[in-house]
PDB file as gemmi writes it, atoms N, CA and C in Angstrom:
CRYST1    1.000    1.000    1.000  90.00  90.00  90.00 P 1                      
ATOM      1  N   MET A   1     127.376  73.593 -13.676  1.00  0.00           N  
ATOM      2  CA  MET A   1     127.171  72.916 -15.015  1.00  0.00           C  
ATOM      3  C   MET A   1     128.189  72.663 -15.704  1.00  0.00           C  
ATOM      4  N   LEU A   2     128.372  71.478 -16.057  1.00  0.00           N  
ATOM      5  CA  LEU A   2     129.918  71.269 -16.976  1.00  0.00           C  
ATOM      6  C   LEU A   2     129.740  70.785 -18.145  1.00  0.00           C  
ATOM      7  N   LEU A   3     129.567  71.666 -19.202  1.00  0.00           N  
ATOM      8  CA  LEU A   3     130.090  71.522 -20.486  1.00  0.00           C  
ATOM      9  C   LEU A   3     131.149  71.531 -21.300  1.00  0.00           C  
ATOM     10  N   VAL A   4     131.865  70.671 -20.988  1.00  0.00           N  
ATOM     11  CA  VAL A   4     133.438  70.719 -20.928  1.00  0.00           C  
ATOM     12  C   VAL A   4     133.444  69.668 -22.620  1.00  0.00           C  
ATOM     13  N   ALA A   5     133.945  70.086 -23.763  1.00  0.00           N  
ATOM     14  CA  ALA A   5     134.021  69.816 -24.415  1.00  0.00           C  
ATOM     15  C   ALA A   5     132.885  68.773 -25.096  1.00  0.00           C  
ATOM     16  N   LEU A   6     131.965  69.681 -25.220  1.00  0.00           N  
ATOM     17  CA  LEU A   6     130.731  68.577 -25.690  1.00  0.00           C  
ATOM     18  C   LEU A   6     130.049  69.533 -27.072  1.00  0.00           C  
ATOM     19  N   PHE A   7     129.864  71.122 -26.547  1.00  0.00           N  
ATOM     20  CA  PHE A   7     128.662  71.836 -27.464  1.00  0.00           C  
ATOM     21  C   PHE A   7     129.556  72.027 -28.997  1.00  0.00           C  
ATOM     22  N   HIS A   8     130.472  71.280 -28.612  1.00  0.00           N  
ATOM     23  CA  HIS A   8     131.051  71.450 -30.227  1.00  0.00           C  
ATOM     24  C   HIS A   8     130.816  70.499 -31.193  1.00  0.00           C  
ATOM     25  N   PHE A   9     130.119  69.666 -30.471  1.00  0.00           N  
ATOM     26  CA  PHE A   9     129.018  68.396 -31.301  1.00  0.00           C  
ATOM     27  C   PHE A   9     127.847  68.723 -31.456  1.00  0.00           C  
ATOM     28  N   ILE A  10     127.458  69.668 -31.058  1.00  0.00           N  
ATOM     29  CA  ILE A  10     125.777  70.293 -31.090  1.00  0.00           C  
ATOM     30  C   ILE A  10     125.891  71.232 -32.190  1.00  0.00           C  
ATOM     31  N   GLN A  11     125.041  70.590 -33.557  1.00  0.00           N  
ATOM     32  CA  GLN A  11     124.820  71.319 -34.663  1.00  0.00           C  
ATOM     33  C   GLN A  11     124.600  72.575 -34.603  1.00  0.00           C  
ATOM     34  N   ASP A  12     124.898  73.550 -35.539  1.00  0.00           N  
ATOM     35  CA  ASP A  12     123.843  74.673 -35.609  1.00  0.00           C  
ATOM     36  C   ASP A  12     122.323  74.802 -35.952  1.00  0.00           C  
ATOM     37  N   THR A  13     122.006  73.717 -36.817  1.00  0.00           N  
ATOM     38  CA  THR A  13     120.847  73.548 -36.890  1.00  0.00           C  
ATOM     39  C   THR A  13     120.063  72.962 -35.654  1.00  0.00           C  
ATOM     40  N   GLU A  14     120.913  72.216 -34.040  1.00  0.00           N  
ATOM     41  CA  GLU A  14     120.065  71.979 -33.445  1.00  0.00           C  
ATOM     42  C   GLU A  14     120.173  72.960 -32.381  1.00  0.00           C  
ATOM     43  N   ASP A  15     120.322  74.565 -32.235  1.00  0.00           N  
ATOM     44  CA  ASP A  15     119.908  75.663 -31.681  1.00  0.00           C  
ATOM     45  C   ASP A  15     120.935  75.177 -30.336  1.00  0.00           C  
ATOM     46  N   PRO A  16     122.658  75.106 -30.501  1.00  0.00           N  
ATOM     47  CA  PRO A  16     123.520  75.414 -29.299  1.00  0.00           C  
ATOM     48  C   PRO A  16     122.978  76.417 -28.491  1.00  0.00           C  
ATOM     49  N   ALA A  17     122.691  77.917 -28.933  1.00  0.00           N  
ATOM     50  CA  ALA A  17     122.549  78.864 -27.569  1.00  0.00           C  
ATOM     51  C   ALA A  17     120.779  78.202 -27.031  1.00  0.00           C  
ATOM     52  N   GLY A  18     119.870  78.041 -27.516  1.00  0.00           N  
ATOM     53  CA  GLY A  18     118.736  78.012 -27.456  1.00  0.00           C  
ATOM     54  C   GLY A  18     118.634  76.329 -26.480  1.00  0.00           C  
ATOM     55  N   LEU A  19     119.779  75.533 -26.897  1.00  0.00           N  
ATOM     56  CA  LEU A  19     119.997  74.429 -25.631  1.00  0.00           C  
ATOM     57  C   LEU A  19     120.925  75.476 -24.641  1.00  0.00           C  
ATOM     58  N   LEU A  20     121.585  75.966 -24.680  1.00  0.00           N  
ATOM     59  CA  LEU A  20     121.978  76.688 -23.213  1.00  0.00           C  
ATOM     60  C   LEU A  20     121.405  77.490 -22.486  1.00  0.00           C  
ATOM     61  N   ALA A  21     120.565  78.254 -22.871  1.00  0.00           N  
ATOM     62  CA  ALA A  21     119.208  78.523 -22.336  1.00  0.00           C  
ATOM     63  C   ALA A  21     118.623  77.581 -21.571  1.00  0.00           C  
ATOM     64  N   GLN A  22     117.927  76.854 -22.357  1.00  0.00           N  
ATOM     65  CA  GLN A  22     117.126  76.035 -21.490  1.00  0.00           C  
ATOM     66  C   GLN A  22     118.249  75.528 -20.372  1.00  0.00           C  
ATOM     67  N   PHE A  23     119.266  74.429 -20.419  1.00  0.00           N  
ATOM     68  CA  PHE A  23     120.066  74.325 -19.647  1.00  0.00           C  
ATOM     69  C   PHE A  23     119.919  75.172 -17.940  1.00  0.00           C  
ATOM     70  N   LEU A  24     120.240  76.827 -18.268  1.00  0.00           N  
ATOM     71  CA  LEU A  24     120.722  78.078 -17.712  1.00  0.00           C  
ATOM     72  C   LEU A  24     119.434  77.955 -16.911  1.00  0.00           C  
ATOM     73  N   ASP A  25     118.378  78.054 -17.796  1.00  0.00           N  
ATOM     74  CA  ASP A  25     116.890  78.535 -17.124  1.00  0.00           C  
ATOM     75  C   ASP A  25     116.690  77.458 -16.216  1.00  0.00           C  
ATOM     76  N   ALA A  26     117.043  76.370 -15.819  1.00  0.00           N  
ATOM     77  CA  ALA A  26     117.108  74.664 -15.126  1.00  0.00           C  
ATOM     78  C   ALA A  26     117.901  75.141 -13.589  1.00  0.00           C  
ATOM     79  N   VAL A  27     118.670  76.531 -13.706  1.00  0.00           N  
ATOM     80  CA  VAL A  27     119.876  75.923 -12.884  1.00  0.00           C  
ATOM     81  C   VAL A  27     119.627  77.397 -11.871  1.00  0.00           C  
ATOM     82  N   PRO A  28     119.587  77.531 -10.815  1.00  0.00           N  
ATOM     83  CA  PRO A  28     119.546  79.038  -9.547  1.00  0.00           C  
ATOM     84  C   PRO A  28     120.376  80.111 -10.013  1.00  0.00           C  
ATOM     85  N   SER A  29     120.046  81.061  -9.884  1.00  0.00           N  
ATOM     86  CA  SER A  29     120.886  81.608  -9.796  1.00  0.00           C  
ATOM     87  C   SER A  29     122.415  82.027  -8.726  1.00  0.00           C  
ATOM     88  N   GLY A  30     123.506  82.085  -8.954  1.00  0.00           N  
ATOM     89  CA  GLY A  30     124.470  81.482  -8.326  1.00  0.00           C  
ATOM     90  C   GLY A  30     125.113  80.459  -8.900  1.00  0.00           C  
ATOM     91  N   SER A  31     124.523  79.710  -9.455  1.00  0.00           N  
ATOM     92  CA  SER A  31     124.866  78.570 -10.564  1.00  0.00           C  
ATOM     93  C   SER A  31     126.452  79.107 -11.546  1.00  0.00           C  
ATOM     94  N   TYR A  32     127.085  78.226 -11.753  1.00  0.00           N  
ATOM     95  CA  TYR A  32     128.088  78.588 -12.142  1.00  0.00           C  
ATOM     96  C   TYR A  32     128.318  77.383 -13.878  1.00  0.00           C  
ATOM     97  N   LEU A  33     128.717  77.912 -14.911  1.00  0.00           N  
ATOM     98  CA  LEU A  33     129.021  77.170 -16.109  1.00  0.00           C  
ATOM     99  C   LEU A  33     130.244  77.346 -16.743  1.00  0.00           C  
ATOM    100  N   VAL A  34     130.769  76.084 -17.369  1.00  0.00           N  
ATOM    101  CA  VAL A  34     131.780  76.383 -16.993  1.00  0.00           C  
ATOM    102  C   VAL A  34     131.510  75.247 -18.530  1.00  0.00           C  
ATOM    103  N   LEU A  35     132.406  76.167 -20.058  1.00  0.00           N  
ATOM    104  CA  LEU A  35     132.480  75.377 -21.282  1.00  0.00           C  
ATOM    105  C   LEU A  35     133.830  75.856 -21.990  1.00  0.00           C  
ATOM    106  N   SER A  36     133.950  74.723 -22.416  1.00  0.00           N  
ATOM    107  CA  SER A  36     134.880  74.918 -23.940  1.00  0.00           C  
ATOM    108  C   SER A  36     134.638  74.612 -25.265  1.00  0.00           C  
ATOM    109  N   HIS A  37     135.191  74.760 -26.376  1.00  0.00           N  
ATOM    110  CA  HIS A  37     134.790  74.851 -27.434  1.00  0.00           C  
ATOM    111  C   HIS A  37     135.989  74.365 -28.426  1.00  0.00           C  
ATOM    112  N   LEU A  38     135.687  73.960 -29.238  1.00  0.00           N  
ATOM    113  CA  LEU A  38     137.078  74.396 -30.537  1.00  0.00           C  
ATOM    114  C   LEU A  38     136.409  75.514 -31.524  1.00  0.00           C  
ATOM    115  N   THR A  39     137.821  75.627 -31.484  1.00  0.00           N  
ATOM    116  CA  THR A  39     137.434  77.372 -32.133  1.00  0.00           C  
ATOM    117  C   THR A  39     137.864  77.169 -33.769  1.00  0.00           C  
ATOM    118  N   THR A  40     137.715  77.957 -35.290  1.00  0.00           N  
ATOM    119  CA  THR A  40     138.220  78.026 -36.182  1.00  0.00           C  
ATOM    120  C   THR A  40     138.998  79.449 -36.175  1.00  0.00           C  
ATOM    121  N   ASP A  41     139.292  80.477 -34.578  1.00  0.00           N  
ATOM    122  CA  ASP A  41     140.334  81.007 -34.602  1.00  0.00           C  
ATOM    123  C   ASP A  41     141.673  80.563 -33.876  1.00  0.00           C  
ATOM    124  N   GLY A  42     142.649  80.386 -34.607  1.00  0.00           N  
ATOM    125  CA  GLY A  42     144.069  80.166 -34.353  1.00  0.00           C  
ATOM    126  C   GLY A  42     144.501  78.463 -35.067  1.00  0.00           C  
ATOM    127  N   PRO A  43     143.724  77.489 -34.811  1.00  0.00           N  
ATOM    128  CA  PRO A  43     144.080  76.186 -35.532  1.00  0.00           C  
ATOM    129  C   PRO A  43     144.550  76.557 -37.507  1.00  0.00           C  
ATOM    130  N   PRO A  44     145.031  75.859 -37.923  1.00  0.00           N  
ATOM    131  CA  PRO A  44     145.302  75.872 -39.435  1.00  0.00           C  
ATOM    132  C   PRO A  44     143.539  75.911 -40.312  1.00  0.00           C  
ATOM    133  N   ALA A  45     143.133  76.281 -40.938  1.00  0.00           N  
ATOM    134  CA  ALA A  45     142.147  76.206 -41.854  1.00  0.00           C  
ATOM    135  C   ALA A  45     142.118  75.095 -42.400  1.00  0.00           C  
ATOM    136  N   GLU A  46     143.293  73.962 -42.455  1.00  0.00           N  
ATOM    137  CA  GLU A  46     143.038  72.548 -43.169  1.00  0.00           C  
ATOM    138  C   GLU A  46     142.250  72.209 -42.193  1.00  0.00           C  
ATOM    139  N   GLY A  47     143.389  72.398 -41.182  1.00  0.00           N  
ATOM    140  CA  GLY A  47     143.378  71.239 -39.654  1.00  0.00           C  
ATOM    141  C   GLY A  47     141.926  70.850 -39.627  1.00  0.00           C  
ATOM    142  N   VAL A  48     141.224  72.312 -38.893  1.00  0.00           N  
ATOM    143  CA  VAL A  48     139.885  72.637 -39.147  1.00  0.00           C  
ATOM    144  C   VAL A  48     139.114  71.671 -40.014  1.00  0.00           C  
ATOM    145  N   ALA A  49     139.206  71.811 -41.702  1.00  0.00           N  
ATOM    146  CA  ALA A  49     138.879  71.296 -42.747  1.00  0.00           C  
ATOM    147  C   ALA A  49     138.818  69.826 -42.449  1.00  0.00           C  
ATOM    148  N   ARG A  50     139.923  68.842 -42.152  1.00  0.00           N  
ATOM    149  CA  ARG A  50     139.886  67.878 -41.934  1.00  0.00           C  
ATOM    150  C   ARG A  50     139.530  66.890 -40.597  1.00  0.00           C  
ATOM    151  N   THR A  51     139.337  67.725 -39.792  1.00  0.00           N  
ATOM    152  CA  THR A  51     138.905  67.465 -38.144  1.00  0.00           C  
ATOM    153  C   THR A  51     137.310  67.307 -38.537  1.00  0.00           C  
ATOM    154  N   GLU A  52     136.715  68.416 -39.409  1.00  0.00           N  
ATOM    155  CA  GLU A  52     135.603  68.407 -39.432  1.00  0.00           C  
ATOM    156  C   GLU A  52     134.673  67.359 -40.566  1.00  0.00           C  
ATOM    157  N   ALA A  53     135.880  67.058 -41.292  1.00  0.00           N  
ATOM    158  CA  ALA A  53     135.454  65.914 -42.522  1.00  0.00           C  
ATOM    159  C   ALA A  53     135.702  64.482 -42.244  1.00  0.00           C  
ATOM    160  N   ALA A  54     136.546  64.084 -41.031  1.00  0.00           N  
ATOM    161  CA  ALA A  54     136.499  63.200 -40.072  1.00  0.00           C  
ATOM    162  C   ALA A  54     135.352  62.735 -39.408  1.00  0.00           C  
ATOM    163  N   TYR A  55     134.279  63.726 -39.187  1.00  0.00           N  
ATOM    164  CA  TYR A  55     133.686  63.835 -38.028  1.00  0.00           C  
ATOM    165  C   TYR A  55     131.989  63.881 -38.906  1.00  0.00           C  
ATOM    166  N   ARG A  56     132.476  64.435 -39.834  1.00  0.00           N  
ATOM    167  CA  ARG A  56     131.020  64.658 -41.055  1.00  0.00           C  
ATOM    168  C   ARG A  56     129.695  63.343 -40.380  1.00  0.00           C  
ATOM    169  N   ASP A  57     130.111  62.222 -40.965  1.00  0.00           N  
ATOM    170  CA  ASP A  57     129.574  61.286 -41.228  1.00  0.00           C  
ATOM    171  C   ASP A  57     129.380  60.079 -39.735  1.00  0.00           C  
ATOM    172  N   ALA A  58     129.620  60.935 -38.299  1.00  0.00           N  
ATOM    173  CA  ALA A  58     129.292  60.313 -37.150  1.00  0.00           C  
ATOM    174  C   ALA A  58     128.018  60.745 -36.781  1.00  0.00           C  
ATOM    175  N   THR A  59     128.169  59.641 -35.604  1.00  0.00           N  
ATOM    176  CA  THR A  59     126.497  60.213 -34.616  1.00  0.00           C  
ATOM    177  C   THR A  59     126.402  61.664 -34.533  1.00  0.00           C  
ATOM    178  N   SER A  60     127.305  62.710 -34.188  1.00  0.00           N  
ATOM    179  CA  SER A  60     127.505  63.495 -33.717  1.00  0.00           C  
ATOM    180  C   SER A  60     128.536  64.429 -34.283  1.00  0.00           C  
ATOM    181  N   PRO A  61     128.926  65.163 -35.586  1.00  0.00           N  
ATOM    182  CA  PRO A  61     129.597  65.821 -36.487  1.00  0.00           C  
ATOM    183  C   PRO A  61     129.802  66.655 -35.416  1.00  0.00           C  
ATOM    184  N   MET A  62     131.548  66.805 -35.647  1.00  0.00           N  
ATOM    185  CA  MET A  62     131.901  68.566 -35.132  1.00  0.00           C  
ATOM    186  C   MET A  62     131.870  69.589 -35.734  1.00  0.00           C  
ATOM    187  N   THR A  63     131.545  70.568 -35.135  1.00  0.00           N  
ATOM    188  CA  THR A  63     131.494  71.821 -35.446  1.00  0.00           C  
ATOM    189  C   THR A  63     132.325  72.650 -34.669  1.00  0.00           C  
ATOM    190  N   PHE A  64     133.601  73.438 -35.679  1.00  0.00           N  
ATOM    191  CA  PHE A  64     134.222  74.197 -34.908  1.00  0.00           C  
ATOM    192  C   PHE A  64     133.534  75.654 -34.900  1.00  0.00           C  
ATOM    193  N   ARG A  65     133.683  76.592 -34.134  1.00  0.00           N  
ATOM    194  CA  ARG A  65     133.091  78.360 -34.025  1.00  0.00           C  
ATOM    195  C   ARG A  65     134.248  78.829 -33.386  1.00  0.00           C  
ATOM    196  N   PRO A  66     133.745  80.299 -34.406  1.00  0.00           N  
ATOM    197  CA  PRO A  66     135.268  81.618 -34.090  1.00  0.00           C  
ATOM    198  C   PRO A  66     134.634  81.568 -32.471  1.00  0.00           C  
ATOM    199  N   ARG A  67     135.322  82.873 -32.119  1.00  0.00           N  
ATOM    200  CA  ARG A  67     135.566  83.162 -30.582  1.00  0.00           C  
ATOM    201  C   ARG A  67     134.677  83.878 -30.337  1.00  0.00           C  
ATOM    202  N   ALA A  68     133.902  84.485 -31.335  1.00  0.00           N  
ATOM    203  CA  ALA A  68     132.514  85.698 -31.457  1.00  0.00           C  
ATOM    204  C   ALA A  68     131.412  84.747 -30.596  1.00  0.00           C  
ATOM    205  N   THR A  69     131.425  83.550 -31.538  1.00  0.00           N  
ATOM    206  CA  THR A  69     130.430  82.771 -30.990  1.00  0.00           C  
ATOM    207  C   THR A  69     130.289  82.012 -30.458  1.00  0.00           C  
ATOM    208  N   ILE A  70     131.346  81.656 -29.907  1.00  0.00           N  
ATOM    209  CA  ILE A  70     131.627  80.787 -28.563  1.00  0.00           C  
ATOM    210  C   ILE A  70     131.259  82.033 -27.340  1.00  0.00           C  
ATOM    211  N   ALA A  71     131.788  82.892 -27.269  1.00  0.00           N  
ATOM    212  CA  ALA A  71     131.617  84.158 -26.614  1.00  0.00           C  
ATOM    213  C   ALA A  71     130.137  84.385 -25.785  1.00  0.00           C  
ATOM    214  N   SER A  72     129.324  84.095 -27.250  1.00  0.00           N  
ATOM    215  CA  SER A  72     127.889  84.070 -27.297  1.00  0.00           C  
ATOM    216  C   SER A  72     127.556  83.819 -26.227  1.00  0.00           C  
ATOM    217  N   PHE A  73     127.563  82.620 -25.956  1.00  0.00           N  
ATOM    218  CA  PHE A  73     127.027  81.609 -25.318  1.00  0.00           C  
ATOM    219  C   PHE A  73     127.334  81.719 -23.964  1.00  0.00           C  
ATOM    220  N   PHE A  74     128.068  82.805 -23.526  1.00  0.00           N  
ATOM    221  CA  PHE A  74     128.058  83.834 -21.693  1.00  0.00           C  
ATOM    222  C   PHE A  74     127.413  84.816 -21.852  1.00  0.00           C  
ATOM    223  N   ASP A  75     126.458  85.050 -22.870  1.00  0.00           N  
ATOM    224  CA  ASP A  75     125.366  86.419 -23.036  1.00  0.00           C  
ATOM    225  C   ASP A  75     124.896  86.548 -21.388  1.00  0.00           C  
ATOM    226  N   GLY A  76     124.724  86.956 -20.843  1.00  0.00           N  
ATOM    227  CA  GLY A  76     123.491  87.292 -19.663  1.00  0.00           C  
ATOM    228  C   GLY A  76     124.620  86.682 -18.336  1.00  0.00           C  
ATOM    229  N   LEU A  77     125.659  85.987 -18.484  1.00  0.00           N  
ATOM    230  CA  LEU A  77     126.106  85.728 -17.131  1.00  0.00           C  
ATOM    231  C   LEU A  77     127.536  86.725 -17.092  1.00  0.00           C  
ATOM    232  N   ASP A  78     128.449  86.040 -16.125  1.00  0.00           N  
ATOM    233  CA  ASP A  78     129.265  87.260 -15.212  1.00  0.00           C  
ATOM    234  C   ASP A  78     130.531  86.122 -15.497  1.00  0.00           C  
ATOM    235  N   LEU A  79     131.490  86.285 -16.329  1.00  0.00           N  
ATOM    236  CA  LEU A  79     132.458  85.471 -16.554  1.00  0.00           C  
ATOM    237  C   LEU A  79     133.461  86.150 -15.063  1.00  0.00           C  
ATOM    238  N   VAL A  80     133.851  85.338 -15.218  1.00  0.00           N  
ATOM    239  CA  VAL A  80     135.285  85.209 -14.088  1.00  0.00           C  
ATOM    240  C   VAL A  80     136.439  85.617 -14.577  1.00  0.00           C  
ATOM    241  N   GLU A  81     136.962  85.940 -14.047  1.00  0.00           N  
ATOM    242  CA  GLU A  81     138.894  86.001 -14.667  1.00  0.00           C  
ATOM    243  C   GLU A  81     139.682  85.328 -14.965  1.00  0.00           C  
ATOM    244  N   PRO A  82     139.898  84.657 -15.885  1.00  0.00           N  
ATOM    245  CA  PRO A  82     140.534  85.910 -17.100  1.00  0.00           C  
ATOM    246  C   PRO A  82     139.827  85.921 -18.222  1.00  0.00           C  
ATOM    247  N   GLY A  83     138.381  85.705 -18.022  1.00  0.00           N  
ATOM    248  CA  GLY A  83     137.319  85.209 -19.310  1.00  0.00           C  
ATOM    249  C   GLY A  83     137.435  84.183 -20.336  1.00  0.00           C  
ATOM    250  N   LEU A  84     137.085  84.590 -21.028  1.00  0.00           N  
ATOM    251  CA  LEU A  84     137.409  83.295 -22.083  1.00  0.00           C  
ATOM    252  C   LEU A  84     138.799  83.599 -22.950  1.00  0.00           C  
ATOM    253  N   VAL A  85     139.709  82.580 -22.510  1.00  0.00           N  
ATOM    254  CA  VAL A  85     140.609  82.239 -22.780  1.00  0.00           C  
ATOM    255  C   VAL A  85     140.778  80.904 -23.156  1.00  0.00           C  
ATOM    256  N   ARG A  86     141.913  80.655 -23.885  1.00  0.00           N  
ATOM    257  CA  ARG A  86     142.374  79.149 -23.650  1.00  0.00           C  
ATOM    258  C   ARG A  86     142.778  78.649 -22.608  1.00  0.00           C  
ATOM    259  N   PRO A  87     142.749  77.356 -22.918  1.00  0.00           N  
ATOM    260  CA  PRO A  87     142.586  76.775 -21.369  1.00  0.00           C  
ATOM    261  C   PRO A  87     143.529  76.560 -20.544  1.00  0.00           C  
ATOM    262  N   TRP A  88     144.771  76.767 -21.655  1.00  0.00           N  
ATOM    263  CA  TRP A  88     145.662  76.900 -20.777  1.00  0.00           C  
ATOM    264  C   TRP A  88     146.372  78.685 -19.755  1.00  0.00           C  
ATOM    265  N   GLN A  89     145.548  79.231 -20.885  1.00  0.00           N  
ATOM    266  CA  GLN A  89     145.445  80.676 -19.921  1.00  0.00           C  
ATOM    267  C   GLN A  89     144.947  80.761 -18.856  1.00  0.00           C  
ATOM    268  N   TRP A  90     144.277  80.326 -18.367  1.00  0.00           N  
ATOM    269  CA  TRP A  90     143.614  80.200 -17.652  1.00  0.00           C  
ATOM    270  C   TRP A  90     143.899  80.918 -15.951  1.00  0.00           C  
ATOM    271  N   HIS A  91     144.953  79.723 -15.932  1.00  0.00           N  
ATOM    272  CA  HIS A  91     146.234  80.288 -14.836  1.00  0.00           C  
ATOM    273  C   HIS A  91     147.692  80.059 -15.040  1.00  0.00           C  
ATOM    274  N   PRO A  92     148.323  80.166 -15.802  1.00  0.00           N  
ATOM    275  CA  PRO A  92     149.779  79.962 -16.904  1.00  0.00           C  
ATOM    276  C   PRO A  92     150.405  79.852 -15.610  1.00  0.00           C  
ATOM    277  N   GLY A  93     151.045  78.600 -16.245  1.00  0.00           N  
ATOM    278  CA  GLY A  93     152.540  78.295 -15.220  1.00  0.00           C  
ATOM    279  C   GLY A  93     153.693  77.885 -15.962  1.00  0.00           C  
ATOM    280  N   ASP A  94     154.623  77.500 -15.833  1.00  0.00           N  
ATOM    281  CA  ASP A  94     155.939  76.456 -16.330  1.00  0.00           C  
ATOM    282  C   ASP A  94     155.635  75.318 -15.941  1.00  0.00           C  
ATOM    283  N   ASP A  95     154.621  74.540 -15.682  1.00  0.00           N  
ATOM    284  CA  ASP A  95     154.481  73.294 -15.358  1.00  0.00           C  
ATOM    285  C   ASP A  95     154.481  72.435 -16.294  1.00  0.00           C  
ATOM    286  N   GLY A  96     154.988  72.991 -17.346  1.00  0.00           N  
ATOM    287  CA  GLY A  96     155.044  71.415 -18.833  1.00  0.00           C  
ATOM    288  C   GLY A  96     153.566  71.413 -19.476  1.00  0.00           C  
ATOM    289  N   SER A  97     152.360  72.063 -19.290  1.00  0.00           N  
ATOM    290  CA  SER A  97     151.071  71.366 -19.897  1.00  0.00           C  
ATOM    291  C   SER A  97     150.847  72.035 -20.934  1.00  0.00           C  
ATOM    292  N   PRO A  98     150.505  71.397 -21.712  1.00  0.00           N  
ATOM    293  CA  PRO A  98     150.157  71.461 -23.013  1.00  0.00           C  
ATOM    294  C   PRO A  98     149.293  72.709 -23.345  1.00  0.00           C  
ATOM    295  N   ARG A  99     150.091  73.064 -24.348  1.00  0.00           N  
ATOM    296  CA  ARG A  99     149.729  74.351 -25.392  1.00  0.00           C  
ATOM    297  C   ARG A  99     148.507  74.000 -26.496  1.00  0.00           C  
ATOM    298  N   THR A 100     147.377  74.837 -26.560  1.00  0.00           N  
ATOM    299  CA  THR A 100     146.941  74.213 -27.810  1.00  0.00           C  
ATOM    300  C   THR A 100     145.855  75.330 -28.564  1.00  0.00           C  
ATOM    301  N   GLU A 101     146.218  75.889 -29.561  1.00  0.00           N  
ATOM    302  CA  GLU A 101     145.312  76.957 -30.175  1.00  0.00           C  
ATOM    303  C   GLU A 101     143.928  76.440 -30.498  1.00  0.00           C  
ATOM    304  N   TRP A 102     143.397  75.190 -30.529  1.00  0.00           N  
ATOM    305  CA  TRP A 102     142.109  74.632 -31.196  1.00  0.00           C  
ATOM    306  C   TRP A 102     141.142  74.932 -30.261  1.00  0.00           C  
ATOM    307  N   LEU A 103     141.383  75.647 -29.183  1.00  0.00           N  
ATOM    308  CA  LEU A 103     139.620  75.741 -28.460  1.00  0.00           C  
ATOM    309  C   LEU A 103     139.855  76.876 -27.299  1.00  0.00           C  
ATOM    310  N   TYR A 104     138.591  76.920 -26.835  1.00  0.00           N  
ATOM    311  CA  TYR A 104     138.369  78.079 -26.049  1.00  0.00           C  
ATOM    312  C   TYR A 104     137.775  77.794 -24.712  1.00  0.00           C  
ATOM    313  N   GLY A 105     137.887  78.107 -23.599  1.00  0.00           N  
ATOM    314  CA  GLY A 105     137.203  77.854 -22.311  1.00  0.00           C  
ATOM    315  C   GLY A 105     136.875  78.777 -21.572  1.00  0.00           C  
ATOM    316  N   GLY A 106     135.939  78.910 -20.954  1.00  0.00           N  
ATOM    317  CA  GLY A 106     135.688  80.052 -19.570  1.00  0.00           C  
ATOM    318  C   GLY A 106     134.832  79.344 -19.108  1.00  0.00           C  
ATOM    319  N   VAL A 107     134.482  80.314 -17.769  1.00  0.00           N  
ATOM    320  CA  VAL A 107     133.578  80.020 -16.513  1.00  0.00           C  
ATOM    321  C   VAL A 107     133.036  81.796 -16.053  1.00  0.00           C  
ATOM    322  N   ALA A 108     131.934  80.977 -15.869  1.00  0.00           N  
ATOM    323  CA  ALA A 108     130.883  82.096 -15.725  1.00  0.00           C  
ATOM    324  C   ALA A 108     129.628  81.769 -14.835  1.00  0.00           C  
ATOM    325  N   ARG A 109     129.466  82.812 -14.066  1.00  0.00           N  
ATOM    326  CA  ARG A 109     128.151  82.693 -12.783  1.00  0.00           C  
ATOM    327  C   ARG A 109     126.922  83.540 -12.970  1.00  0.00           C  
ATOM    328  N   LYS A 110     125.821  82.778 -13.112  1.00  0.00           N  
ATOM    329  CA  LYS A 110     124.694  82.947 -13.272  1.00  0.00           C  
ATOM    330  C   LYS A 110     123.893  84.168 -12.163  1.00  0.00           C  
ATOM    331  N   PRO A 111     123.841  85.214 -12.822  1.00  0.00           N  
ATOM    332  CA  PRO A 111     123.476  86.494 -11.529  1.00  0.00           C  
ATOM    333  C   PRO A 111     122.129  86.197 -10.853  1.00  0.00           C  
TER     334      PRO A 111                                                      
END                                                                             
């Protein structure tokens, strides 16, 4: 299940953890979840505030979340190494790929 650059468009009032639980209930054991999410941990607070303000009146407002909340989306799943990290940290190399502190990503297997 690919939830890349999606869950930061789901507001807290829409119960992102509950939505994810429904998706996970629908897939069999052995399925994988790939999730990336914008975070409040790392980027400058004024940048986060500007971005959220720009999306405030959009059809889908943007919600940055702390790493601990993003990590909780993987509760009950087996995180694949290296765990919940910045995407460029997944398998780092010297290929010139962009590095950002604005999001986390992880891959996990449903037991």
